[in-house]
Backbone bond lengths (Angstrom), bond angles and torsions (degrees), N, CA, C in turn:
res aa  C-N    CA-C-N  psi(-1)  N-CA   C-N-CA  omega(-1)  CA-C   N-CA-C  phi
1 X - - - 1.465 - - 1.522 109.67 -
2 X 1.277 116.69 143.04 1.458 120.94 -178.11 1.508 110.72 -70.70
3 X 1.346 115.82 140.51 1.462 121.03 177.07 1.521 111.60 -101.93
4 X 1.315 117.29 7.69 1.461 120.69 -179.97 1.517 110.34 -63.31
5 X 1.329 116.47 136.07 1.448 121.89 177.78 1.526 108.86 -109.72
6 X 1.305 116.09 148.67 1.459 120.70 178.73 1.516 109.00 -122.14
7 X 1.326 113.98 149.78 1.457 120.19 176.71 1.516 109.29 -86.44
8 X 1.301 116.74 140.32 1.458 120.64 179.12 1.520 109.27 -134.84
9 X 1.319 114.70 155.27 1.446 120.34 179.55 1.517 111.76 -77.59
10 X 1.317 117.67 170.79 1.461 121.75 178.97 1.527 111.14 -58.86
11 X 1.321 115.93 129.23 1.456 120.70 177.87 1.512 114.57 75.21
12 X 1.339 118.56 2.47 1.460 121.90 -177.92 1.520 110.16 -92.33
13 X 1.299 116.45 134.06 1.460 122.32 176.14 1.524 107.60 -102.43
14 X 1.343 117.71 104.14 1.472 119.27 -175.84 1.521 113.53 -59.47
15 X 1.331 117.34 -35.01 1.468 120.27 180.00 1.523 109.90 -64.14
16 X 1.330 116.18 -47.20 1.459 121.59 179.96 1.538 110.71 -65.00
17 X 1.326 116.19 -45.19 1.464 120.38 -177.84 1.519 111.14 -65.13
18 X 1.336 117.43 -42.19 1.458 120.38 -179.01 1.526 111.16 -68.20
19 X 1.343 117.10 -35.14 1.470 120.34 177.54 1.528 110.42 -65.29
20 X 1.335 116.83 -40.99 1.468 119.82 177.80 1.524 110.30 -67.25
21 X 1.323 116.77 -35.68 1.462 121.10 176.09 1.524 110.39 -61.06
22 X 1.332 116.37 -42.12 1.462 120.23 178.59 1.529 110.99 -64.06
23 X 1.319 117.55 -41.85 1.465 120.44 178.66 1.522 111.26 -62.08
24 X 1.320 116.90 -43.46 1.455 120.75 179.45 1.526 111.15 -64.86
25 X 1.324 116.52 -37.69 1.466 120.14 177.80 1.526 110.74 -64.94
26 X 1.322 116.56 -46.13 1.464 120.65 -177.36 1.523 112.26 -67.66
27 X 1.324 117.40 -27.00 1.462 120.54 -179.63 1.523 111.47 -60.02
28 X 1.328 116.15 -33.65 1.461 120.28 -178.17 1.521 111.79 -105.02
29 X 1.315 117.52 -40.76 1.458 121.59 -170.93 1.523 113.51 -105.74
30 X 1.306 118.21 -1.96 1.460 120.38 -178.02 1.519 112.92 -76.64
31 X 1.334 115.57 158.93 1.458 123.13 177.17 1.521 109.07 -120.37
32 X 1.329 116.03 -174.07 1.462 120.41 -175.90 1.518 113.15 -98.68
33 X 1.328 118.41 -0.69 1.460 120.27 -179.44 1.532 109.95 -71.64
34 X 1.325 116.25 161.29 1.460 120.87 -172.71 1.526 114.67 -63.34
35 X 1.345 121.34 -35.73 1.473 117.93 175.63 1.528 112.99 -57.09
36 X 1.326 117.43 -40.45 1.461 120.24 176.32 1.527 111.07 -66.60
37 X 1.320 116.45 -37.82 1.465 120.34 178.98 1.526 111.31 -66.07
38 X 1.333 116.47 -35.16 1.464 119.72 177.47 1.526 110.10 -65.38
39 X 1.330 116.60 -44.81 1.465 119.31 177.44 1.522 111.65 -62.67
40 X 1.328 116.36 -38.93 1.468 120.69 177.86 1.525 110.64 -61.90
41 X 1.315 116.32 -45.82 1.472 120.90 179.80 1.524 110.75 -62.28
42 X 1.337 117.17 -46.69 1.459 120.18 -178.36 1.523 111.32 -63.34
43 X 1.332 117.24 -40.82 1.464 119.93 -179.58 1.527 110.91 -65.12
44 X 1.326 117.34 -47.19 1.465 120.59 -178.97 1.525 111.68 -63.76
45 X 1.334 116.62 -45.82 1.461 120.26 -177.51 1.522 112.40 -72.49
46 X 1.335 116.92 -29.71 1.471 119.33 176.02 1.522 110.29 -63.89
47 X 1.326 116.49 -45.40 1.463 120.00 177.86 1.527 110.75 -61.39
48 X 1.333 116.20 -44.15 1.471 120.14 -179.01 1.525 111.41 -62.68
49 X 1.318 117.54 -43.53 1.470 119.84 -177.33 1.528 112.14 -71.11
50 X 1.325 116.94 -37.58 1.462 118.74 177.29 1.524 110.24 -64.05
51 X 1.321 116.78 -40.52 1.463 120.01 177.90 1.518 112.11 -64.04
52 X 1.325 116.56 -29.55 1.470 121.15 178.72 1.518 112.69 -87.84
53 X 1.328 117.19 -1.34 1.455 120.77 -179.79 1.516 113.37 78.34
54 X 1.320 117.59 20.56 1.459 121.79 -179.69 1.529 110.49 -103.43
55 X 1.326 115.42 162.73 1.459 120.81 178.57 1.532 108.70 -79.25
56 X 1.327 118.77 124.76 1.477 121.36 -176.54 1.530 112.12 -82.92
57 X 1.330 115.84 70.09 1.455 121.88 176.12 1.526 108.50 -124.85
58 X 1.320 117.04 142.27 1.464 120.76 -171.16 1.529 110.08 -135.08
59 X 1.336 115.23 138.45 1.458 118.09 176.16 1.528 110.52 -89.38
60 X 1.327 115.21 172.42 1.462 119.94 -174.90 1.525 112.06 -61.72
61 X 1.319 116.40 -39.64 1.458 119.77 -176.56 1.524 111.25 -64.32
62 X 1.330 116.29 -41.91 1.471 119.84 179.63 1.523 110.75 -64.39
63 X 1.329 117.08 -40.01 1.465 120.32 -179.28 1.523 110.32 -67.71
64 X 1.331 117.18 -44.29 1.464 120.04 -179.95 1.522 110.99 -62.50
65 X 1.338 116.49 -43.68 1.463 119.87 179.62 1.525 111.12 -64.66
66 X 1.348 116.82 -38.34 1.453 120.23 -179.15 1.521 113.53 -70.58
67 X 1.341 116.70 -29.99 1.458 121.00 -177.37 1.517 112.10 -90.49
68 X 1.336 116.78 -45.86 1.463 120.48 -174.46 1.518 113.61 -101.52
69 X 1.335 116.85 -16.35 1.462 119.88 -175.85 1.521 112.79 78.44
70 X 1.333 117.49 7.37 1.466 121.77 -178.87 1.524 109.47 -111.61
71 X 1.322 115.89 133.23 1.464 121.46 178.43 1.524 111.97 -109.76
72 X 1.323 116.60 1.31 1.462 121.58 178.88 1.531 109.88 -98.09
73 X 1.318 115.41 163.66 1.453 120.02 177.06 1.518 112.43 91.91
74 X 1.306 115.32 177.50 1.462 122.44 -177.13 1.525 109.56 -84.80
75 X 1.333 116.05 97.59 1.469 120.65 -178.59 1.523 111.01 -66.93
76 X 1.335 117.16 -32.39 1.458 120.28 -179.08 1.524 111.36 -64.62
77 X 1.330 117.14 -44.93 1.463 120.85 178.79 1.530 110.41 -65.51
78 X 1.336 116.69 -38.35 1.468 121.13 179.13 1.522 110.94 -62.04
79 X 1.344 116.60 -46.36 1.461 119.01 -177.41 1.521 111.36 -74.05
80 X 1.336 117.36 -34.07 1.470 119.79 -179.33 1.514 111.18 -58.85
81 X 1.327 116.76 -36.10 1.461 120.28 178.32 1.528 110.65 -63.16
82 X 1.323 115.85 -42.01 1.465 119.20 179.76 1.532 111.75 -75.75
83 X 1.318 117.42 -30.04 1.458 120.44 179.59 1.530 110.86 -63.21
84 X 1.336 116.73 -37.59 1.463 120.04 175.68 1.526 110.40 -61.77
85 X 1.328 115.99 -37.92 1.459 119.75 178.72 1.525 111.30 -68.14
86 X 1.340 116.68 -39.25 1.465 120.48 179.83 1.526 111.88 -66.11
87 X 1.307 117.25 -19.90 1.456 121.11 177.58 1.525 112.12 -108.04
88 X 1.331 117.13 7.70 1.454 121.28 -177.84 1.508 112.33 -130.75
89 X 1.334 115.33 -115.86 1.471 120.77 -173.11 1.526 112.83 -62.23
90 X 1.332 117.40 -41.90 1.462 119.45 -177.22 1.524 110.78 -64.90
91 X 1.330 116.14 -37.85 1.468 119.29 179.32 1.517 110.81 -66.14
92 X 1.341 117.13 -42.74 1.463 120.55 177.80 1.523 110.81 -61.84
93 X 1.333 115.56 -32.79 1.454 120.71 -175.60 1.518 112.71 -75.89
94 X 1.320 117.59 -37.59 1.469 120.09 -168.40 1.525 115.30 -114.18
95 X 1.320 117.83 -24.27 1.468 119.02 -169.35 1.525 112.39 -62.41
96 X 1.334 117.58 -41.09 1.457 119.99 -179.27 1.528 111.19 -60.96
97 X 1.331 116.19 -41.32 1.455 119.71 179.24 1.516 112.29 -65.47
98 X 1.332 117.05 -40.04 1.464 120.94 179.04 1.533 110.11 -66.69
99 X 1.327 116.88 -39.83 1.463 120.18 177.82 1.525 110.85 -61.54
100 X 1.327 116.54 -45.38 1.469 120.18 179.93 1.530 109.91 -64.67
101 X 1.325 116.93 -40.04 1.463 121.66 179.87 1.529 110.03 -61.01
102 X 1.334 116.81 -44.02 1.463 121.02 -179.25 1.528 111.00 -68.82
103 X 1.340 116.81 -40.42 1.469 119.97 179.92 1.521 110.99 -63.78
104 X 1.334 116.94 -38.03 1.459 120.23 179.90 1.529 112.22 -68.90
105 X 1.319 116.90 -18.71 1.477 120.74 175.43 1.522 111.58 -88.11
106 X 1.335 116.52 3.60 1.458 120.86 178.58 1.510 114.25 84.06
107 X 1.342 118.28 12.93 1.462 121.37 -179.51 1.523 110.13 -86.84
108 X 1.313 115.32 153.66 1.465 121.00 174.72 1.519 110.60 -101.62
109 X 1.321 117.31 8.06 1.453 122.78 -179.81 1.518 108.67 -144.44
110 X 1.313 115.40 166.83 1.462 121.03 179.46 1.525 109.41 -138.81
111 X 1.326 118.59 155.32 1.463 120.48 -177.28 1.531 111.68 -84.73
112 X 1.313 115.77 138.75 1.456 120.25 172.39 1.525 109.69 -154.68
113 X 1.311 115.24 154.19 1.452 122.04 -176.23 1.526 110.79 -73.52
114 X 1.321 116.55 141.56 1.459 122.15 179.66 1.525 108.44 -138.98
115 X 1.327 115.48 163.97 1.466 119.27 -176.89 1.518 109.69 -137.92
116 X 1.331 115.68 134.28 1.457 123.09 177.18 1.522 108.28 -107.31
117 X 1.329 116.01 110.86 1.456 120.47 -176.32 1.522 110.60 -68.41
118 X 1.339 115.64 144.73 1.461 120.83 178.27 1.529 109.81 -80.02
119 X 1.324 116.02 164.73 1.457 121.21 178.49 1.516 112.02 -83.76
120 X 1.327 116.82 6.37 1.458 120.51 179.21 1.516 111.69 91.20
121 X 1.303 115.79 176.54 1.457 120.14 -178.86 1.506 111.50 103.48
122 X 1.308 116.43 154.78 1.454 121.63 -177.47 1.526 110.56 -62.35
123 X 1.293 116.16 132.12 1.456 121.77 175.57 1.517 114.32 82.81
124 X 1.326 118.15 -2.96 1.465 121.03 179.77 1.527 109.80 -92.11
125 X 1.311 115.73 119.81 1.461 121.04 178.69 1.516 110.20 -112.32
126 X 1.322 115.06 154.17 1.456 119.47 172.31 1.529 108.71 -65.83
127 X 1.328 115.92 150.95 1.458 121.25 -179.47 1.523 109.18 -110.04
128 X 1.317 115.38 137.44 1.456 122.33 -176.17 1.527 109.25 -108.06
129 X 1.320 116.19 139.29 1.460 121.37 -179.93 1.525 110.07 -134.59
130 X 1.318 114.60 164.02 1.469 121.52 170.32 1.518 105.92 -107.46
131 X 1.337 116.05 107.45 1.456 121.59 -170.86 1.519 112.25 -105.87
132 X 1.354 117.13 144.57 1.474 119.52 170.31 1.528 109.21 -80.95
133 X 1.322 117.26 120.11 1.462 122.41 179.06 1.525 109.73 -108.03
134 X 1.318 117.88 145.24 1.479 119.81 179.54 1.523 111.43 -61.66
135 X 1.320 115.98 139.48 1.459 119.97 176.86 1.527 110.37 -70.40
136 X 1.317 118.44 142.03 1.469 120.16 172.39 1.515 109.96 -58.25
137 X 1.327 116.20 150.71 1.462 120.20 -175.97 1.521 112.17 -60.05
138 X 1.351 116.93 -30.23 1.468 119.69 -179.50 1.511 112.29 -73.02
139 X 1.359 116.47 -18.78 1.454 120.76 -177.24 1.516 112.44 -103.25
140 X 1.333 115.96 -26.88 1.460 120.28 -176.19 1.524 111.10 -59.96
141 X 1.343 117.04 148.67 1.461 120.00 -179.03 1.531 111.38 -54.17
142 X 1.321 117.73 131.46 1.457 121.94 -177.63 1.511 110.00 -104.78
143 X 1.351 115.60 -177.29 1.449 119.54 -173.59 1.509 114.59 -81.59
144 X 1.352 118.28 -14.22 1.465 117.79 -176.96 1.522 110.23 -74.17
145 X 1.296 114.86 154.24 1.465 120.88 -176.26 1.521 109.89 -99.81
146 X 1.327 115.91 118.37 1.459 121.10 177.83 1.526 108.63 -79.43
147 X 1.333 117.88 134.23 1.465 119.72 179.28 1.528 111.63 -57.39
148 X 1.328 117.70 156.28 1.465 119.69 177.98 1.522 111.19 -54.73
149 X 1.319 116.34 137.54 1.464 120.44 -177.66 1.518 109.71 -148.98
150 X 1.320 114.74 163.25 1.465 121.14 -179.11 1.524 112.94 -103.66
151 X 1.331 117.34 -30.05 1.459 120.49 -179.87 1.527 109.32 -134.38
152 X 1.328 115.38 154.58 1.457 122.46 176.88 1.521 108.31 -124.20
153 X 1.312 116.33 127.80 1.460 121.40 -178.43 1.526 110.43 -93.90
154 X 1.314 115.69 144.60 1.460 121.07 174.86 1.523 108.13 -131.77
155 X 1.338 117.91 151.90 1.465 119.69 176.35 1.515 110.47 -63.86
156 X 1.310 116.50 131.20 1.457 121.18 179.14 1.525 109.42 -85.02
157 X 1.310 116.24 -172.83 1.455 122.12 -174.81 1.520 112.24 -66.68
158 X 1.339 114.89 169.42 1.466 119.54 177.56 1.522 110.55 -56.24
159 X 1.312 115.86 153.32 1.451 121.22 -168.51 1.521 111.86 -102.61
160 X 1.318 114.82 156.69 1.457 121.97 173.18 1.519 107.47 -99.14
161 X 1.336 116.02 104.52 1.454 121.25 -177.48 1.521 110.42 -96.97
162 X 1.309 116.25 163.41 1.456 121.23 176.04 1.527 109.41 -69.33
163 X 1.322 116.68 166.47 1.470 119.96 -173.89 1.525 111.93 -61.45
164 X 1.334 116.91 -39.13 1.458 117.76 -177.78 1.523 111.86 -77.18
165 X 1.342 117.06 -30.43 1.461 119.54 177.17 1.532 110.66 -69.85
166 X 1.345 117.73 -33.08 1.460 120.40 176.82 1.518 111.68 -64.62
167 X 1.333 117.00 -23.41 1.451 121.16 177.61 1.529 110.86 -74.14
168 X 1.329 117.12 -29.92 1.455 121.40 -179.04 1.524 112.96 -90.56
169 X 1.340 117.67 -35.82 1.463 121.78 -175.40 1.524 110.24 -104.07
170 X 1.346 115.78 142.22 1.459 119.57 178.18 1.522 110.68 -80.20
171 X 1.327 116.55 -171.97 1.466 120.59 -176.54 1.524 112.18 -65.36
172 X 1.320 117.35 -21.47 1.461 120.97 177.74 1.525 112.09 -89.62
173 X 1.338 116.68 3.57 1.458 120.58 179.93 1.513 113.73 76.48
174 X 1.339 117.80 25.47 1.465 122.81 -175.66 1.520 109.80 -113.10
175 X 1.332 115.92 137.98 1.464 122.68 173.00 1.522 107.94 -125.42
176 X 1.316 116.86 124.83 1.454 120.84 179.08 1.519 109.86 -140.69
177 X 1.338 115.49 167.84 1.450 119.21 -177.87 1.524 111.36 67.31
178 X 1.335 116.21 -138.52 1.459 120.56 -177.24 1.522 112.01 -66.37
179 X 1.338 117.02 -26.76 1.467 119.35 178.81 1.529 110.90 -66.72
180 X 1.326 116.72 -37.39 1.468 119.66 176.38 1.526 110.43 -64.81
181 X 1.323 116.52 -39.72 1.460 120.18 -179.78 1.525 111.72 -66.44
182 X 1.339 116.56 -28.12 1.460 119.79 178.78 1.524 112.03 -66.02
183 X 1.335 117.28 -18.71 1.456 120.61 176.13 1.528 111.51 -76.25
184 X 1.332 115.84 -19.50 1.464 120.16 -172.68 1.518 112.60 -108.00
185 X 1.333 116.75 -55.37 1.461 119.90 -169.75 1.515 115.00 -63.24
186 X 1.346 120.80 -41.95 1.473 118.09 177.01 1.523 113.15 -57.91
187 X 1.343 116.55 -37.43 1.465 119.71 178.58 1.523 111.35 -67.33
188 X 1.336 116.54 -42.08 1.457 119.53 179.52 1.528 111.23 -65.74
189 X 1.339 116.59 -39.89 1.470 120.18 177.98 1.521 109.99 -64.50
190 X 1.342 115.74 -40.64 1.468 119.85 -179.38 1.535 109.87 -64.83
191 X 1.336 117.09 -42.31 1.469 120.82 179.17 1.526 110.62 -63.19
192 X 1.343 115.80 -43.41 1.463 119.42 179.66 1.524 110.92 -63.83
193 X 1.344 117.24 -39.25 1.466 120.81 179.54 1.522 111.13 -65.05
194 X 1.328 116.36 -44.81 1.467 120.23 178.34 1.528 110.43 -62.10
195 X 1.334 116.69 -41.38 1.452 119.62 178.64 1.521 112.44 -62.67
196 X 1.332 116.27 -42.23 1.466 119.90 179.02 1.526 111.31 -64.80
197 X 1.348 116.60 -44.96 1.467 119.88 178.70 1.525 110.91 -62.45
198 X 1.346 116.43 -38.79 1.458 119.66 179.86 1.511 111.96 -62.63
199 X 1.328 116.26 -46.04 1.464 119.83 178.81 1.523 110.77 -64.05
200 X 1.341 116.55 -40.32 1.464 120.70 -179.23 1.531 111.56 -64.96
201 X 1.348 117.16 -42.79 1.461 120.44 179.99 1.531 110.98 -67.23
202 X 1.318 116.67 -40.72 1.458 119.38 177.51 1.530 110.91 -63.53
203 X 1.310 116.14 -35.88 1.463 119.97 177.24 1.529 111.16 -64.32
204 X 1.351 115.40 -43.80 1.464 119.07 179.62 1.524 111.03 -64.83
205 X 1.348 116.52 -42.81 1.459 119.70 179.90 1.534 111.03 -65.40
206 X 1.330 116.11 -34.09 1.457 119.42 179.39 1.518 112.66 -68.26
207 X 1.320 117.75 -28.45 1.455 121.32 179.50 1.524 112.78 -86.35
208 X 1.344 115.58 -10.19 1.461 119.54 -178.93 1.533 108.75 -80.58
209 X 1.322 117.00 120.88 1.473 121.52 -176.68 1.518 112.69 -82.33
210 X 1.330 118.17 -15.45 1.464 120.84 -178.55 1.526 110.11 -81.52
211 X 1.356 117.63 157.68 1.472 120.38 177.25 1.529 110.87 -61.21
212 X 1.327 115.49 157.29 1.457 120.20 178.26 1.520 110.58 -63.52
213 X 1.326 115.15 134.48 1.460 120.55 176.29 1.521 109.31 -96.57
214 X 1.329 115.10 172.76 1.473 120.06 176.59 1.521 110.58 -60.23
215 X 1.314 116.46 -38.45 1.459 120.39 178.95 1.530 111.10 -62.61
216 X 1.344 116.78 -39.69 1.463 120.14 177.76 1.522 111.27 -62.81
217 X 1.335 116.21 -41.56 1.473 120.55 -179.88 1.523 110.49 -64.22
218 X 1.342 116.03 -42.07 1.473 119.63 178.68 1.522 110.83 -62.13
219 X 1.340 116.18 -40.98 1.458 119.88 178.13 1.519 110.94 -62.40
220 X 1.311 116.99 -41.24 1.460 120.85 178.90 1.533 111.60 -64.96
221 X 1.332 116.12 -38.44 1.471 119.59 178.60 1.526 110.14 -64.41
222 X 1.341 116.63 -46.48 1.461 120.13 178.06 1.533 110.96 -61.07
223 X 1.317 115.55 -40.59 1.452 119.89 178.75 1.530 110.94 -62.50
224 X 1.326 116.69 -40.98 1.456 120.30 177.76 1.519 112.47 -63.74
225 X 1.347 116.12 -40.06 1.467 119.61 178.42 1.522 111.40 -65.64
226 X 1.331 116.51 -41.97 1.460 120.09 178.05 1.523 111.11 -64.49
227 X 1.335 116.20 -40.09 1.457 119.82 178.49 1.525 110.95 -64.72
228 X 1.339 116.34 -39.18 1.475 119.95 178.52 1.517 110.88 -63.78
229 X 1.327 117.11 -42.61 1.462 120.66 179.14 1.528 110.67 -66.70
230 X 1.344 116.50 -41.15 1.455 120.06 177.36 1.519 111.99 -61.71
231 X 1.323 116.62 -39.20 1.461 120.81 178.04 1.527 111.17 -64.36
232 X 1.329 117.27 -38.70 1.468 120.08 178.91 1.529 110.60 -65.90
233 X 1.350 117.48 -38.54 1.465 120.17 176.32 1.526 111.10 -63.83
234 X 1.310 116.11 -43.35 1.465 120.20 179.46 1.523 111.09 -64.20
235 X 1.332 116.93 -38.22 1.463 120.86 178.59 1.537 111.03 -65.48
236 X 1.332 116.67 -42.61 1.470 120.33 178.60 1.524 110.43 -62.04
237 X 1.341 116.60 -43.74 1.456 119.92 -179.95 1.531 110.62 -63.25
238 X 1.326 116.86 -41.44 1.460 120.89 179.21 1.524 111.10 -63.83
239 X 1.328 117.34 -41.63 1.464 120.33 179.61 1.523 111.62 -66.94
240 X 1.329 116.91 -37.71 1.460 119.53 178.68 1.522 110.67 -62.92
241 X 1.314 117.30 -40.81 1.462 121.13 178.86 1.525 110.77 -69.05
242 X 1.324 117.24 -41.62 1.470 121.15 -176.40 1.521 112.25 -76.09
243 X 1.337 116.81 -46.17 1.464 121.03 -172.16 1.523 113.18 -96.52
244 X 1.317 118.34 -12.14 1.475 124.69 -179.34 1.519 113.48 71.54
245 X 1.320 118.18 -7.62 1.454 120.33 -179.27 1.528 109.13 -155.13
246 X 1.334 115.72 137.99 1.465 122.48 175.60 1.525 107.80 -141.39
247 X 1.323 116.54 165.22 1.456 119.74 173.55 1.535 108.83 -73.24
248 X 1.322 116.85 134.29 1.465 121.12 -179.93 1.525 109.55 -67.91
249 X 1.320 115.79 144.64 1.465 119.87 178.78 1.524 110.24 -71.13
250 X 1.326 115.97 153.41 1.462 120.85 -177.92 1.529 111.79 -61.94
251 X 1.342 116.64 -29.72 1.451 119.56 -179.70 1.517 113.59 -67.19
252 X 1.340 117.98 -14.99 1.457 121.62 179.56 1.520 112.45 -92.84
253 X 1.330 117.58 -4.96 1.456 121.49 -172.15 1.516 111.48 -114.41
254 X 1.328 114.71 158.69 1.450 120.72 173.00 1.520 110.79 -66.72
255 X 1.326 115.72 170.09 1.459 120.91 -172.53 1.532 112.49 -60.60
256 X 1.340 118.48 -39.40 1.458 121.93 -175.16 1.523 112.60 -101.96
257 X 1.318 117.99 7.81 1.463 121.15 -176.97 1.529 110.99 -91.42
258 X 1.324 116.28 143.42 1.462 121.05 177.23 1.525 108.58 -158.58
259 X 1.326 115.94 168.54 1.462 120.48 178.84 1.517 113.45 73.19
260 X 1.344 117.82 27.70 1.463 122.44 -176.26 1.525 109.56 -105.04
261 X 1.321 116.44 142.32 1.458 122.42 -179.88 1.528 110.82 -113.81
262 X 1.321 115.31 152.71 1.459 123.13 170.16 1.520 106.45 -110.85
263 X 1.325 117.15 120.62 1.451 120.00 -176.31 1.518 111.31 -132.24
264 X 1.321 114.79 156.30 1.458 122.97 172.94 1.516 107.77 -101.78
265 X 1.321 117.23 124.22 1.459 119.90 -176.65 1.522 110.03 -152.93
266 X 1.315 115.21 160.91 1.454 121.70 173.67 1.524 109.15 -102.03
267 X 1.339 117.71 152.16 1.467 119.33 176.31 1.523 110.76 -59.38
268 X 1.316 116.38 151.38 1.466 121.04 179.76 1.524 110.58 -57.91
269 X 1.321 116.30 131.50 1.454 121.63 178.56 1.512 114.94 83.47
270 X 1.335 118.11 -2.00 1.464 121.10 -178.86 1.527 109.95 -76.32
271 X 1.339 116.02 151.21 1.458 119.87 178.03 1.524 110.60 -81.92
272 X 1.314 115.01 174.76 1.467 119.50 -174.68 1.528 112.96 -70.81
273 X 1.334 117.08 -14.07 1.460 119.97 178.78 1.525 112.29 -82.24
274 X 1.311 116.76 -13.00 1.464 120.46 -179.79 1.524 109.90 -71.66
275 X 1.334 117.80 127.79 1.472 119.52 179.81 1.525 111.27 -60.66
276 X 1.310 115.80 143.85 1.458 119.86 176.55 1.521 110.05 -73.41
277 X 1.293 116.33 150.88 1.452 121.68 178.93 1.517 109.05 -119.14
278 X 1.305 115.31 154.48 1.464 119.90 176.09 1.522 108.48 -87.61
279 X 1.322 115.64 137.44 1.462 119.52 -177.39 1.515 110.30 -138.81
280 X 1.313 115.29 134.90 1.465 121.62 171.12 1.521 107.40 -91.59
281 X 1.311 117.05 124.54 1.455 120.07 -175.75 1.524 109.79 -144.83
282 X 1.308 115.13 148.21 1.465 121.82 178.93 1.518 108.02 -123.81
283 X 1.330 116.26 118.33 1.453 121.31 179.77 1.533 109.71 -103.01
284 X 1.318 115.31 142.26 1.467 120.49 179.43 1.521 109.23 -138.01
285 X 1.317 115.31 154.64 1.462 121.82 178.80 1.523 108.57 -145.04
286 X 1.320 115.07 175.75 1.462 121.50 176.56 1.519 108.95 -105.19
287 X 1.320 116.87 127.30 1.458 121.23 -178.25 1.526 110.68 -61.48
288 X 1.337 115.71 127.52 1.467 120.23 -179.89 1.510 112.69 -73.87
289 X 1.333 117.52 -9.91 1.467 121.27 -178.35 1.516 112.46 -97.30
290 X 1.356 116.31 -47.28 1.466 119.01 -174.80 1.520 113.95 -123.99
291 X 1.331 118.80 -4.82 1.454 121.07 177.16 1.516 115.16 82.97
292 X 1.324 118.61 3.90 1.462 121.29 178.44 1.523 110.04 -79.56
293 X 1.321 115.59 176.04 1.454 120.27 179.90 1.526 110.59 -77.69
294 X 1.330 115.78 140.21 1.460 122.75 176.15 1.524 108.22 -111.73
295 X 1.342 116.91 126.90 1.455 122.48 176.95 1.526 109.30 -122.37
296 X 1.306 116.32 157.85 1.454 121.10 -177.78 1.523 110.99 -79.60
297 X 1.332 114.76 150.42 1.457 121.40 -179.44 1.534 107.94 -157.93
298 X 1.325 116.56 169.03 1.454 121.00 175.60 1.532 110.01 -66.09
299 X 1.335 115.36 145.31 1.460 119.11 -177.82 1.511 114.19 -83.74
300 X 1.344 118.31 -13.12 1.461 121.00 -178.36 1.531 110.85 -62.78
301 X 1.363 117.43 147.12 1.474 127.55 4.30 1.525 113.86 -91.46
302 X 1.329 117.59 -15.82 1.466 119.65 -173.00 1.525 112.91 -76.13
303 X 1.341 117.15 -30.45 1.464 120.92 -177.21 1.528 108.97 -127.93
304 X 1.328 116.66 74.17 1.461 120.46 -174.44 1.518 112.64 -61.35
305 X 1.330 113.97 145.11 1.462 124.11 179.61 1.527 112.68 54.29
306 X 1.318 116.58 33.66 1.459 120.89 174.32 1.525 108.59 -128.44
307 X 1.309 114.93 148.48 1.460 120.72 169.46 1.521 106.65 -99.61
308 X 1.301 116.65 127.33 1.462 121.24 -176.03 1.529 109.29 -124.78
309 X 1.312 115.22 162.00 1.455 121.34 174.01 1.517 109.55 -96.08
310 X 1.333 115.44 125.86 1.472 120.27 179.74 1.524 109.64 -114.94
311 X 1.323 114.75 129.36 1.464 120.48 175.47 1.522 109.31 -63.69
312 X 1.321 117.11 135.64 1.457 120.50 -177.63 1.522 112.95 -73.57
313 X 1.332 117.10 -15.33 1.460 120.52 177.24 1.524 112.13 -94.83
314 X 1.330 117.15 -28.37 1.466 120.98 179.38 1.533 108.72 -142.93
315 X 1.340 116.72 72.30 1.470 120.51 -170.89 1.522 115.02 -67.53
316 X 1.327 118.39 -19.77 1.465 120.21 -179.92 1.517 113.01 -94.11
317 X 1.328 116.95 -22.70 1.460 120.54 -175.22 1.525 112.81 -104.35
318 X 1.314 118.35 -36.28 1.468 121.63 -179.86 1.527 107.60 -100.44
319 X 1.325 116.24 90.14 1.461 122.58 -174.95 1.529 108.73 -122.21
320 X 1.343 116.06 135.72 1.465 121.55 -177.03 1.532 110.18 -129.20
321 X 1.311 115.52 153.26 1.459 120.19 175.67 1.527 109.35 -73.92
322 X 1.334 116.20 171.12 1.465 121.40 178.32 1.518 108.95 -140.62
323 X 1.330 115.89 119.23 1.456 122.82 176.68 1.524 107.20 -110.58
324 X 1.334 116.93 111.24 1.464 119.92 -175.24 1.527 112.97 -72.42
325 X 1.347 118.34 -16.73 1.450 121.03 179.24 1.525 111.15 -78.83
326 X 1.330 117.11 -44.50 1.471 120.68 -178.81 1.507 112.56 -101.28
327 X 1.357 117.07 -9.21 1.479 122.65 -176.66 1.517 110.74 54.98
328 X 1.323 115.89 44.14 1.454 121.23 176.85 1.530 109.34 -129.89
329 X 1.326 115.94 169.35 1.448 120.94 178.60 1.501 111.61 -156.76
330 X 1.338 116.24 157.72 1.455 121.67 176.77 1.520 108.83 -124.29
331 X 1.309 116.11 164.74 1.467 120.37 -176.81 1.515 111.50 -65.08
332 X 1.321 115.71 129.38 1.458 121.43 170.67 1.517 110.98 -100.12
333 X 1.315 115.80 -21.20 1.474 120.76 179.88 1.522 108.16 -154.75
């Protein structure tokens, strides 16, 4: 069991507050998989037990029954599988977002699952709790004043990338070194090749004394389409350099993935001499109007060359700005 202590205000119950924080986080950012269901169960039951004056600790059987509705089978083996996830991939995927969510609520701690090992013996099971853990210093509320805002964005879960994008980006969605350059140079080479072929074909057509044939027209049409596509690639590259962030192309994402950005950023705490890395990231917020999830999208046509947050329930009416430095936004509509 963790021995970390958290500071709390007068009359504040950190266990109760952190459990409510977890519930609020899951309401917008939670999924239907069992790790999320376990956190949901622990948060709800922690609040209920604290209100009843009971100790909010739960054994494996109670958690399995509360999540799956089944009281048969080996509950210890079932939970052990999820416990590895809570200390591995699932933690890497969600913990940063939960920390940011808690910090934006003004808390100095965040909720996370913990386990108290039993002393052994027949019938003795480890007890699981939802504990308030101190926020890392990089995440804890700092002294600077964030401008007034309506929504706060947090990094969402790990992303489902396309097969070729998974080759360039690691499990954290980061590409650096030669992998980052692979995002740029093939496109530039392709644009240069198309430009050279275009000039060469126009030169050949200009030297041809006969009238244009159907084949010549088809070649010109294909050349125009290639030039249009090359121009769009060049525009995306220019915007990424100028704006530091653009919406990721659909070809880089999995079939059901959307609302993902490609940004240039330095690791937290790095100095200005550290090379920037390319990162695939998905930011989400809670709509200040209806409470639904807000995801990033292109601002066109009303807000050209801007990335905005669109409510998933009313994407045309509930629109918010997006500031990648403060991860905040205000109402645009």
